[in-house]
All heavy atoms as an XYZ file, in Angstrom:
827
protein
N     -15.837     -5.026     17.588
C     -16.860     -5.192     16.579
C     -17.675     -6.475     16.930
O     -17.064     -7.549     17.139
C     -16.231     -5.241     15.232
C     -17.157     -5.215     14.104
S     -16.225     -4.769     12.662
C     -16.904     -5.907     11.534
N     -18.978     -6.419     16.940
C     -19.797     -7.553     17.279
C     -20.387     -8.156     16.005
O     -21.433     -7.632     15.571
C     -20.833     -7.143     18.294
C     -21.572     -8.341     18.878
O     -21.323     -9.473     18.465
N     -22.489     -8.087     19.742
N     -19.775     -9.162     15.384
C     -20.266     -9.722     14.173
C     -21.083    -11.050     14.439
O     -21.358    -11.751     13.497
C     -19.116    -10.046     13.217
C     -18.549     -8.826     12.595
O     -19.303     -7.867     12.445
O     -17.341     -8.783     12.321
N     -21.350    -11.335     15.634
C     -22.042    -12.598     15.935
C     -23.281    -12.723     15.100
O     -23.541    -13.844     14.517
C     -22.376    -12.630     17.457
C     -23.176    -13.865     17.853
C     -22.332    -15.081     17.778
N     -23.170    -16.211     18.200
C     -23.443    -17.311     17.536
N     -22.935    -17.415     16.264
N     -24.172    -18.211     17.962
N     -24.103    -11.724     15.023
C     -25.367    -11.811     14.224
C     -25.066    -12.087     12.777
O     -25.787    -12.931     12.112
N     -24.144    -11.389     12.182
C     -23.843    -11.624     10.716
C     -23.265    -13.029     10.545
O     -23.632    -13.704      9.571
C     -22.831    -10.522     10.270
O     -23.367     -9.227     10.629
C     -22.657    -10.625      8.819
N     -22.312    -13.413     11.340
C     -21.661    -14.726     11.222
C     -22.713    -15.823     11.372
O     -22.698    -16.875     10.708
C     -20.490    -14.824     12.214
C     -19.387    -13.925     11.794
C     -19.988    -16.324     12.222
C     -18.265    -13.808     12.779
N     -23.659    -15.645     12.308
C     -24.642    -16.664     12.588
C     -25.529    -16.910     11.341
O     -25.863    -18.087     11.096
C     -25.533    -16.131     13.765
C     -26.650    -17.057     14.155
C     -27.402    -16.419     15.247
C     -28.582    -17.271     15.656
N     -29.381    -16.631     16.773
N     -25.773    -15.924     10.551
C     -26.662    -16.047      9.377
C     -25.961    -16.362      8.103
O     -26.619    -16.659      7.121
C     -27.528    -14.822      9.214
C     -28.463    -14.633     10.398
C     -28.403    -13.772     11.424
C     -29.647    -15.439     10.680
N     -29.397    -14.031     12.320
C     -30.211    -15.009     11.836
C     -30.322    -16.452      9.931
C     -31.412    -15.502     12.414
C     -31.437    -17.012     10.517
C     -31.988    -16.512     11.696
N     -24.623    -16.340      8.091
C     -23.928    -16.546      6.797
C     -24.166    -17.899      6.203
O     -24.119    -18.145      5.070
C     -22.419    -16.283      6.928
O     -21.901    -17.055      7.990
C     -22.110    -14.865      7.131
N     -24.446    -18.953      7.094
C     -24.725    -20.251      6.573
C     -25.973    -20.353      5.752
O     -26.163    -21.246      4.950
C     -24.720    -21.252      7.689
O     -25.809    -20.968      8.575
N     -26.901    -19.370      5.959
C     -28.183    -19.296      5.231
C     -28.102    -18.467      4.028
O     -29.099    -18.392      3.233
C     -29.290    -18.873      6.133
C     -29.537    -19.666      7.371
C     -30.597    -19.041      8.303
C     -29.934    -21.112      7.068
N     -27.009    -17.799      3.739
C     -26.867    -16.855      2.613
C     -26.348    -17.640      1.412
O     -25.668    -18.672      1.486
C     -25.817    -15.760      2.956
C     -26.262    -14.855      4.022
S     -24.964    -13.622      4.264
C     -25.685    -12.794      5.712
N     -26.714    -17.075      0.240
C     -26.171    -17.611     -0.955
C     -24.679    -17.200     -1.166
O     -24.287    -16.198     -0.582
C     -26.998    -17.247     -2.203
C     -27.030    -15.710     -2.386
C     -28.418    -17.787     -2.121
C     -27.717    -15.215     -3.668
N     -23.926    -18.022     -1.853
C     -22.453    -17.692     -1.966
C     -22.157    -16.293     -2.380
O     -21.159    -15.701     -1.930
C     -21.945    -18.746     -2.945
C     -22.986    -19.832     -2.902
C     -24.268    -19.232     -2.553
N     -22.992    -15.715     -3.323
C     -22.679    -14.345     -3.743
C     -22.784    -13.313     -2.594
O     -21.964    -12.424     -2.525
C     -23.676    -13.953     -4.880
C     -23.467    -14.644     -6.184
C     -24.129    -16.088     -6.143
O     -24.909    -16.389     -5.209
O     -23.799    -16.808     -7.127
N     -23.744    -13.507     -1.696
C     -23.879    -12.638     -0.558
C     -22.672    -12.832      0.430
O     -22.164    -11.822      0.917
C     -25.169    -12.883      0.172
C     -26.354    -12.425     -0.581
N     -27.655    -12.863     -0.348
C     -26.527    -11.573     -1.665
C     -28.520    -12.307     -1.139
N     -27.860    -11.549     -2.006
N     -22.288    -14.032      0.640
C     -21.150    -14.284      1.470
C     -19.886    -13.669      0.918
O     -19.095    -13.071      1.648
C     -20.931    -15.850      1.639
O     -22.174    -16.417      2.104
C     -19.856    -16.169      2.623
N     -19.680    -13.792     -0.405
C     -18.510    -13.168     -1.057
C     -18.516    -11.683     -0.906
O     -17.448    -11.035     -0.689
C     -18.483    -13.555     -2.548
C     -18.143    -15.054     -2.728
O     -17.531    -15.675     -1.810
N     -18.407    -15.561     -3.897
N     -19.680    -11.051     -1.108
C     -19.822     -9.594     -0.942
C     -19.530     -9.145      0.483
O     -18.860     -8.157      0.675
C     -21.241     -9.144     -1.361
C     -21.496     -9.094     -2.862
C     -22.931     -8.773     -3.150
C     -20.591     -8.046     -3.531
N     -19.932     -9.944      1.508
C     -19.725     -9.602      2.881
C     -18.225     -9.699      3.117
O     -17.573     -8.865      3.717
C     -20.464    -10.541      3.802
C     -21.856    -10.152      4.212
C     -22.448    -11.205      5.057
C     -21.786     -8.828      4.964
N     -17.561    -10.779      2.626
C     -16.101    -10.964      2.796
C     -15.353     -9.797      2.180
O     -14.358     -9.275      2.718
C     -15.681    -12.277      2.274
C     -16.142    -13.428      3.112
O     -16.427    -13.290      4.281
N     -16.209    -14.607      2.501
N     -15.733     -9.352      0.950
C     -15.099     -8.278      0.275
C     -15.274     -6.969      1.063
O     -14.364     -6.228      1.208
C     -15.700     -8.118     -1.083
C     -15.091     -7.042     -1.943
C     -15.721     -6.869     -3.313
O     -16.623     -7.665     -3.715
N     -15.250     -5.879     -4.081
N     -16.432     -6.714      1.631
C     -16.721     -5.569      2.374
C     -15.795     -5.520      3.647
O     -15.230     -4.460      3.936
C     -18.212     -5.547      2.813
C     -18.607     -4.244      3.624
S     -20.201     -4.349      4.310
C     -19.978     -5.559      5.627
N     -15.690     -6.668      4.327
C     -14.831     -6.725      5.542
C     -13.368     -6.480      5.129
O     -12.629     -5.839      5.900
C     -15.063     -8.009      6.258
C     -16.312     -8.162      6.981
C     -17.055     -7.131      7.514
C     -17.037     -9.334      7.240
N     -18.208     -7.650      8.047
C     -18.236     -8.984      7.929
C     -16.885    -10.683      6.868
C     -19.203     -9.888      8.301
C     -17.807    -11.587      7.271
C     -18.965    -11.200      7.991
N     -12.933     -6.996      4.005
C     -11.526     -6.864      3.567
C     -11.312     -5.391      3.259
O     -10.255     -4.840      3.635
C     -11.257     -7.690      2.373
N     -12.247     -4.722      2.597
C     -12.036     -3.289      2.267
C     -12.088     -2.408      3.549
O     -11.394     -1.426      3.594
C     -13.196     -2.861      1.306
C     -13.014     -3.377     -0.081
C     -14.212     -3.060     -0.961
O     -15.144     -2.391     -0.490
O     -14.162     -3.487     -2.119
N     -12.846     -2.854      4.531
C     -12.926     -2.100      5.770
C     -11.593     -2.156      6.557
O     -11.240     -1.194      7.218
C     -14.046     -2.723      6.590
C     -14.507     -1.918      7.794
C     -15.687     -2.552      8.458
O     -16.818     -2.274      7.964
O     -15.481     -3.303      9.466
N     -10.892     -3.258      6.394
C      -9.630     -3.408      7.138
C      -8.369     -2.907      6.336
O      -7.276     -2.996      6.835
C      -9.389     -4.895      7.540
C     -10.441     -5.316      8.570
O     -10.873     -4.508      9.411
N     -10.797     -6.568      8.525
N      -8.612     -2.516      5.104
C      -7.486     -2.090      4.244
C      -6.895     -0.781      4.770
O      -7.584      0.135      5.176
C      -7.998     -1.817      2.847
C      -6.891     -1.440      1.828
C      -6.112     -2.409      1.225
C      -6.726     -0.078      1.582
C      -5.128     -1.998      0.378
C      -5.679      0.260      0.678
C      -4.927     -0.698      0.094
O      -3.902     -0.315     -0.790
N      -5.567     -0.758      4.809
C      -4.822      0.458      5.234
C      -4.000      1.025      4.073
O      -3.409      0.271      3.289
C      -3.877      0.053      6.362
C      -4.586     -0.429      7.616
C      -3.600     -0.970      8.707
C      -4.293     -1.444      9.854
N      -4.414     -2.869      9.831
N      -4.023      2.339      4.043
C      -3.262      3.011      2.958
C      -1.760      3.006      3.362
O      -1.406      3.092      4.521
C      -3.704      4.428      2.781
C      -5.099      4.581      2.189
C      -5.145      4.209      0.732
O      -4.160      4.491     -0.029
O      -6.204      3.705      0.296
N      -0.901      3.007      2.275
C       0.563      3.062      2.536
C       0.868      4.557      2.905
O       0.605      5.465      2.131
C       1.290      2.629      1.308
C       2.811      2.671      1.506
C       3.466      2.161      0.249
C       4.985      2.286      0.398
N       5.586      1.810     -0.817
N       1.492      4.789      4.066
C       1.811      6.165      4.417
C       3.049      6.663      3.639
O       3.870      5.890      3.175
C       2.148      6.050      5.923
C       2.575      4.689      6.123
C       1.837      3.857      5.143
N       3.077      8.009      3.477
C       4.203      8.559      2.836
C       5.318      8.791      3.877
O       5.059      9.231      4.984
C       3.849      9.943      2.235
C       2.829      9.887      1.146
S       3.391      8.990     -0.286
C       4.720     10.009     -0.812
N       6.615      8.463      3.510
C       7.733      8.653      4.347
C       8.443      9.984      4.072
O       8.699     10.262      2.944
C       8.748      7.476      4.150
C       8.084      6.139      4.422
C       9.991      7.705      5.028
C       7.672      5.931      5.814
N       8.621     10.762      5.125
C       9.287     12.030      4.925
C      10.756     11.829      4.729
O      11.342     10.781      5.132
C       9.030     12.878      6.180
C       7.629     13.307      6.350
C       7.433     14.131      7.615
O       8.436     14.499      8.262
O       6.247     14.398      7.938
N      11.440     12.825      4.119
C      12.851     12.681      3.797
C      13.707     12.405      5.047
O      14.626     11.616      5.024
C      13.341     13.955      3.060
C      14.757     13.856      2.600
C      15.195     15.120      1.839
O      14.328     15.964      1.446
O      16.368     15.231      1.593
N      13.409     13.148      6.159
C      14.188     13.015      7.379
C      14.049     11.560      7.901
O      14.998     10.956      8.357
C      13.684     14.024      8.395
C      14.495     14.026      9.703
C      15.975     14.377      9.444
O      16.281     15.171      8.610
N      16.855     13.849     10.258
N      12.789     11.082      7.878
C      12.604      9.718      8.351
C      13.262      8.693      7.498
O      13.859      7.663      7.962
C      11.051      9.401      8.393
C      10.703      8.143      9.115
C       9.232      8.004      9.222
O       8.411      8.758      8.663
N       8.801      6.972      9.934
N      13.329      8.922      6.214
C      14.042      8.031      5.268
C      15.519      8.011      5.572
O      16.182      6.941      5.545
C      13.793      8.504      3.839
C      14.305      7.560      2.819
C      13.987      7.998      1.344
O      12.956      8.687      1.209
O      14.741      7.669      0.445
N      16.095      9.181      5.917
C      17.519      9.225      6.277
C      17.788      8.444      7.585
O      18.793      7.689      7.646
C      17.916     10.694      6.436
C      17.931     11.419      5.088
C      19.293     10.852      7.122
C      18.111     12.926      5.174
N      16.879      8.517      8.542
C      17.030      7.811      9.790
C      16.945      6.285      9.525
O      17.704      5.475     10.107
C      15.988      8.177     10.790
C      16.173      9.634     11.327
C      15.028     10.083     12.208
O      13.948      9.488     12.187
N      15.263     11.160     12.888
N      16.006      5.869      8.639
C      15.841      4.447      8.317
C      17.145      3.950      7.664
O      17.611      2.860      8.006
C      14.638      4.224      7.399
C      13.317      4.468      8.199
C      14.675      2.883      6.761
C      12.097      4.475      7.339
N      17.661      4.677      6.716
C      18.901      4.259      6.021
C      20.088      4.178      6.972
O      20.869      3.255      6.889
C      19.249      5.205      4.869
C      18.300      5.088      3.685
O      17.686      4.062      3.524
N      18.169      6.131      2.910
N      20.163      5.124      7.930
C      21.240      5.068      8.919
C      21.131      3.859      9.780
O      22.121      3.149     10.112
C      21.245      6.354      9.735
N      19.867      3.526     10.235
C      19.714      2.381     11.084
C      20.011      1.069     10.318
O      20.586      0.151     10.875
C      18.243      2.331     11.594
N      19.638      0.950      9.092
C      19.953     -0.189      8.280
C      21.432     -0.387      8.107
O      21.945     -1.490      8.225
C      19.249     -0.123      6.885
C      17.728     -0.295      6.919
C      17.132      0.006      5.490
C      17.269     -1.642      7.441
N      22.130      0.697      7.838
C      23.594      0.655      7.652
C      24.263      0.144      9.027
O      25.182     -0.633      8.974
C      24.186      1.951      7.244
C      23.955      2.334      5.842
C      24.486      3.676      5.462
C      24.134      4.136      4.079
N      24.637      5.477      3.789
N      23.828      0.756     10.104
C      24.374      0.369     11.411
C      24.094     -1.101     11.691
O      25.052     -1.833     12.121
C      23.716      1.205     12.481
C      24.207      0.859     13.931
C      23.437      1.538     15.009
O      22.389      2.164     14.726
N      23.924      1.466     16.195
N      22.915     -1.568     11.370
C      22.569     -2.987     11.676
C      23.372     -3.957     10.860
O      23.879     -4.983     11.300
C      21.055     -3.203     11.380
N      23.522     -3.659      9.584
C      24.334     -4.559      8.646
C      25.824     -4.531      8.957
O      26.515     -5.505      8.904
C      23.975     -4.389      7.191
C      24.349     -5.636      6.434
C      24.657     -3.164      6.596
C      23.500     -5.965      5.207
N      26.320     -3.304      9.215
C      27.756     -3.212      9.516
C      28.151     -3.801     10.865
O      29.296     -4.330     11.004
C      28.229     -1.698      9.518
C      28.167     -1.104      8.130
O      28.228     -1.832      7.141
N      28.021      0.156      8.034
N      27.322     -3.735     11.866
C      27.640     -4.310     13.180
C      26.917     -5.633     13.466
O      26.971     -6.128     14.648
C      27.323     -3.288     14.209
C      28.064     -2.031     14.074
N      29.436     -1.953     14.287
C      27.699     -0.816     13.723
C      29.882     -0.724     14.049
N      28.809      0.005     13.709
N      26.235     -6.191     12.452
C      25.477     -7.543     12.551
C      24.608     -7.522     13.796
O      24.588     -8.397     14.624
C      26.522     -8.653     12.709
C      25.908    -10.002     12.407
O      24.942    -10.066     11.622
O      26.339    -10.981     13.084
N      23.708     -6.463     13.842
C      22.818     -6.288     14.923
C      21.365     -6.730     14.524
O      21.038     -6.521     13.357
C      22.759     -4.817     15.378
C      24.012     -4.203     15.850
C      23.903     -2.733     16.035
C      24.431     -4.844     17.174
N      20.575     -7.284     15.465
C      19.227     -7.620     15.082
C      18.363     -6.366     14.921
O      18.640     -5.312     15.574
C      18.774     -8.488     16.310
C      19.685     -8.120     17.372
C      20.922     -7.697     16.810
N      17.423     -6.436     14.053
C      16.508     -5.298     13.778
C      15.070     -5.734     13.843
O      14.737     -6.901     13.747
C      16.750     -4.732     12.363
C      18.100     -4.054     12.261
C      16.597     -5.736     11.313
N      14.246     -4.808     14.042
C      12.740     -4.922     13.990
C      12.296     -3.959     12.886
O      12.491     -2.737     13.073
C      12.145     -4.651     15.327
C      10.619     -4.757     15.318
C      10.057     -4.611     16.692
O      10.532     -5.231     17.679
O       9.070     -3.765     16.840
N      11.739     -4.466     11.850
C      11.352     -3.636     10.735
C       9.868     -3.672     10.531
O       9.251     -4.637     10.413
C      11.970     -4.126      9.403
C      13.528     -4.135      9.553
C      11.544     -3.310      8.150
C      14.210     -4.801      8.376
N       9.280     -2.440     10.564
C       7.849     -2.249     10.372
C       7.709     -1.921      8.860
O       8.430     -1.004      8.397
C       7.223     -1.104     11.225
C       5.765     -0.909     11.039
C       5.206      0.164     11.932
C       3.737      0.396     11.679
N       3.221      1.511     12.458
N       6.903     -2.677      8.149
C       6.745     -2.458      6.746
C       5.300     -2.629      6.264
O       4.489     -3.211      6.930
C       7.746     -3.364      5.922
C       7.558     -4.847      6.206
N       6.826     -5.623      5.388
C       7.983     -5.617      7.213
C       6.882     -6.861      5.894
N       7.541     -6.844      6.977
N       5.037     -2.152      5.101
C       3.745     -2.179      4.500
C       3.687     -3.400      3.500
O       4.600     -3.624      2.779
C       3.454     -0.887      3.721
C       2.118     -0.831      3.067
C       1.010     -0.449      3.783
C       1.971     -1.121      1.700
C      -0.216     -0.370      3.175
C       0.733     -1.021      1.090
C      -0.395     -0.694      1.885
O      -1.609     -0.583      1.232
N       2.571     -4.119      3.610
C       2.372     -5.346      2.740
C       0.924     -5.531      2.427
O       0.192     -5.901      3.306
C       3.021     -6.536      3.413
C       3.059     -7.742      2.538
O       2.895     -7.627      1.298
N       3.248     -8.921      3.126
N       0.569     -5.280      1.194
C      -0.781     -5.583      0.738
C      -1.924     -5.041      1.595
O      -2.772     -5.821      1.968
C      -0.998     -7.067      0.466
C      -0.132     -7.624     -0.661
O       0.135     -6.826     -1.597
O       0.251     -8.830     -0.626
N      -1.850     -3.788      1.903
C      -2.966     -3.132      2.705
C      -2.870     -3.392      4.201
O      -3.801     -3.181      4.881
N      -1.705     -3.824      4.702
C      -1.576     -3.999      6.157
C      -0.128     -3.666      6.549
O       0.744     -3.595      5.750
C      -1.870     -5.486      6.508
C      -2.267     -5.672      7.940
O      -2.381     -4.644      8.692
O      -2.373     -6.802      8.396
N       0.059     -3.434      7.878
C       1.338     -3.153      8.426
C       1.849     -4.445      9.133
O       1.139     -5.024      9.894
C       1.304     -2.003      9.408
C       0.712     -0.705      8.849
C      -0.313     -0.086      9.520
C       1.191     -0.194      7.664
C      -0.884      1.054      9.034
C       0.629      0.957      7.152
C      -0.334      1.587      7.830
O      -0.940      2.762      7.337
N       3.060     -4.815      8.804
C       3.670     -6.023      9.368
C       4.926     -5.666     10.060
O       5.602     -4.654      9.717
C       3.902     -7.042      8.301
C       2.777     -7.516      7.470
C       3.219     -8.489      6.385
C       1.729     -8.198      8.347
N       5.407     -6.465     11.042
C       6.632     -6.279     11.693
C       7.445     -7.599     11.540
O       6.915     -8.627     11.820
C       6.424     -5.978     13.215
O       5.642     -4.801     13.314
C       7.755     -5.707     13.888
N       8.684     -7.389     11.049
C       9.606     -8.546     10.902
C      10.782     -8.284     11.745
O      11.325     -7.217     11.866
C      10.031     -8.682      9.434
O       8.885     -8.967      8.636
N      11.349     -9.394     12.409
C      12.545     -9.257     13.218
C      13.553    -10.238     12.778
O      13.238    -11.304     12.264
C      12.145     -9.624     14.735
C      11.168     -8.702     15.409
C      10.859     -9.156     16.746
C       9.888     -8.142     17.453
N       9.604     -8.588     18.808
N      14.798     -9.896     12.913
C      15.904    -10.718     12.587
C      17.172     -9.873     12.275
O      17.179     -8.681     12.515
N      18.177    -10.571     11.766
C      19.426     -9.891     11.376
C      19.392     -9.689      9.848
O      18.969    -10.621      9.158
C      20.653    -10.719     11.812
C      20.897    -10.680     13.305
C      22.173    -11.323     13.629
C      22.451    -11.225     15.131
N      23.694    -11.736     15.488
N      19.897     -8.578      9.444
C      19.970     -8.269      8.017
C      21.116     -9.135      7.399
O      22.217     -9.228      7.930
C      20.342     -6.787      7.803
C      19.170     -5.814      8.072
C      19.677     -4.402      7.977
C      18.044     -6.044      7.096
N      20.806     -9.747      6.300
C      21.785    -10.530      5.571
C      22.266     -9.839      4.276
O      23.342    -10.041      3.798
C      21.218    -11.968      5.291
C      21.048    -12.771      6.545
C      22.494    -13.013      7.139
N      22.297    -13.476      8.463
C      22.976    -13.016      9.507
N      23.844    -12.080      9.384
N      22.753    -13.528     10.723
N      21.290     -9.104      3.660
C      21.673     -8.502      2.354
C      20.774     -7.273      2.132
O      19.567     -7.324      2.469
C      21.428     -9.504      1.280
C      21.772     -9.020     -0.142
C      21.515    -10.094     -1.124
C      21.839     -9.537     -2.567
N      21.496    -10.528     -3.575
N      21.351     -6.205      1.620
C      20.619     -5.073      1.172
C      21.093     -4.709     -0.204
O      22.302     -4.594     -0.469
C      20.853     -3.830      2.083
C      20.434     -4.134      3.527
C      20.075     -2.627      1.549
C      20.748     -2.957      4.493
N      20.136     -4.644     -1.169
C      20.544     -4.180     -2.522
C      19.698     -3.021     -2.872
O      19.102     -2.361     -2.034
C      20.385     -5.308     -3.521
C      19.008     -5.907     -3.695
O      18.040     -5.197     -3.461
O      18.842     -7.080     -4.030
N      19.629     -2.642     -4.177
C      18.979     -1.379     -4.514
C      17.452     -1.409     -4.315
O      16.913     -0.309     -4.231
C      19.315     -1.114     -6.007
O      18.835     -2.161     -6.833
C      20.771     -0.823     -6.230
N      16.855     -2.568     -4.271
C      15.426     -2.596     -4.221
C      14.842     -3.333     -2.983
O      13.744     -3.066     -2.550
C      14.834     -3.270     -5.461
N      15.625     -4.257     -2.432
C      15.120     -5.104     -1.356
C      16.147     -5.302     -0.242
O      17.343     -5.043     -0.457
C      14.646     -6.529     -1.896
O      15.864     -7.152     -2.398
C      13.563     -6.447     -2.883
N      15.644     -5.761      0.878
C      16.516     -6.202      1.907
C      16.097     -7.574      2.316
O      14.925     -7.915      2.214
C      16.617     -5.226      3.103
C      15.290     -4.885      3.865
C      15.020     -5.898      4.968
C      15.433     -3.508      4.456
N      17.027     -8.387      2.812
C      16.734     -9.771      3.210
C      17.204    -10.008      4.646
O      18.322     -9.661      5.030
C      17.456    -10.733      2.287
C      17.187    -12.203      2.615
C      17.722    -13.159      1.710
N      17.063    -13.010      0.454
C      17.490    -13.529     -0.687
N      18.623    -14.223     -0.737
N      16.894    -13.326     -1.798
N      16.286    -10.624      5.435
C      16.604    -11.001      6.780
C      17.125    -12.458      6.794
O      17.063    -13.176      5.836
C      15.358    -10.866      7.675
C      14.775     -9.519      7.768
C      13.516     -9.484      8.605
C      15.773     -8.536      8.477
N      17.654    -12.849      7.975
C      18.272    -14.204      8.119
C      17.258    -15.300      7.970
O      17.623    -16.417      7.639
C      19.021    -14.301      9.424
C      18.195    -14.000     10.676
O      17.035    -13.631     10.496
O      18.777    -14.094     11.781
N      15.963    -15.061      8.105
C      14.966    -16.093      7.877
C      14.425    -16.114      6.493
O      13.338    -16.613      6.269
C      13.852    -15.948      8.920
C      12.998    -14.682      8.807
O      13.478    -13.839      7.957
O      12.023    -14.541      9.434
N      15.121    -15.425      5.579
C      14.818    -15.379      4.129
C      13.633    -14.478      3.823
O      13.112    -14.495      2.736
C      14.534    -16.771      3.526
N      13.241    -13.681      4.751
C      12.154    -12.720      4.542
C      12.695    -11.566      3.655
O      13.769    -11.033      3.972
C      11.674    -12.103      5.866
O      11.121    -13.142      6.687
C      10.553    -11.073      5.633
N      12.085    -11.248      2.570
C      12.490    -10.173      1.690
C      11.457     -9.077      1.796
O      10.283     -9.306      1.770
C      12.543    -10.647      0.256
C      13.825    -11.444     -0.047
C      14.115    -11.582     -1.553
O      13.509    -10.832     -2.354
O      14.892    -12.453     -1.848
N      11.960     -7.845      1.947
C      11.136     -6.664      2.063
C      11.607     -5.641      1.055
O      12.766     -5.387      0.958
C      11.214     -6.115      3.491
C      10.844     -7.148      4.499
C      10.341     -4.848      3.615
C      11.137     -6.761      5.996
N      10.644     -5.111      0.401
C      11.043     -3.969     -0.585
C      11.412     -2.767      0.243
O      10.751     -2.399      1.236
C       9.817     -3.583     -1.477
C       9.390     -4.631     -2.478
C       8.208     -4.127     -3.278
C       7.688     -5.212     -4.169
N       6.509     -4.690     -4.880
N      12.491     -2.100     -0.171
C      12.950     -0.865      0.541
C      11.893      0.188      0.497
O      11.800      0.985      1.476
C      14.242     -0.408     -0.068
C      15.459     -1.245      0.282
C      16.702     -0.722     -0.463
C      15.756     -1.240      1.801
N      11.092      0.284     -0.512
C      10.099      1.306     -0.640
C       8.906      1.018      0.404
O       8.094      1.945      0.628
C       9.458      1.398     -2.053
O       9.000      0.107     -2.430
C      10.540      1.864     -3.012
N       8.792     -0.222      0.896
C       7.773     -0.547      1.834
C       8.124     -0.402      3.345
O       7.327     -0.627      4.194
C       7.249     -1.950      1.564
C       6.492     -2.155      0.266
O       5.976     -1.085     -0.234
O       6.399     -3.239     -0.253
N       9.430     -0.135      3.555
C       9.927     -0.002      4.942
C       9.360      1.289      5.558
O       9.515      2.389      4.966
C      11.467     -0.054      4.990
C      11.957      0.236      6.441
C      11.980     -1.354      4.519
N       8.731      1.190      6.701
C       8.141      2.256      7.408
C       8.959      2.768      8.549
O       9.067      3.970      8.927
C       6.715      1.982      7.843
C       5.750      1.535      6.751
C       4.443      1.135      7.352
C       5.582      2.597      5.688
N       9.605      1.789      9.304
C      10.434      2.130     10.447
C      11.376      1.027     10.752
O      11.081     -0.166     10.432
C       9.472      2.315     11.694
C      10.185      3.035     12.816
O      11.258      3.599     12.580
O       9.684      2.941     13.977
N      12.534      1.348     11.343
C      13.565      0.354     11.710
C      14.010      0.633     13.116
O      14.335      1.788     13.458
C      14.741      0.410     10.731
C      15.849     -0.593     11.205
C      14.344      0.111      9.286
N      13.949     -0.431     13.926
C      14.484     -0.309     15.271
C      15.662     -1.287     15.455
O      15.449     -2.506     15.240
C      13.362     -0.655     16.257
S      13.882     -0.533     17.923
N      16.815     -0.799     15.714
C      17.972     -1.677     15.940
C      18.097     -2.023     17.421
O      18.076     -1.173     18.286
C      19.283     -0.939     15.512
C      20.534     -1.766     15.736
C      19.198     -0.442     14.042
N      18.225     -3.324     17.667
C      18.308     -3.769     19.065
C      19.690     -3.709     19.604
O      20.681     -3.802     19.001
C      17.807     -5.233     19.172
C      16.334     -5.347     18.893
O      15.621     -4.382     19.028
O      15.870     -6.497     18.607
């Protein structure tokens, strides 16, 4: 995407126009949360159990505020709503999209 022209002129815009442009760009980059199928949910749960039982590092792809993020580390805790990695990252179980056990 070539925004050079738009970025060049933003210094001459009034703040309301700049805010509207920023809002438009944020909406353009927003991603919907995908639905997880039952089979995929079973695979995710099995991978999480394997990782926590054998103290294995994991790579977790998850949804967070309109974007997809990837977190890596070892699982330290899994409860009914969240899981926690060794670097204190907390992820809602409903936001987990994929788990890869190393």
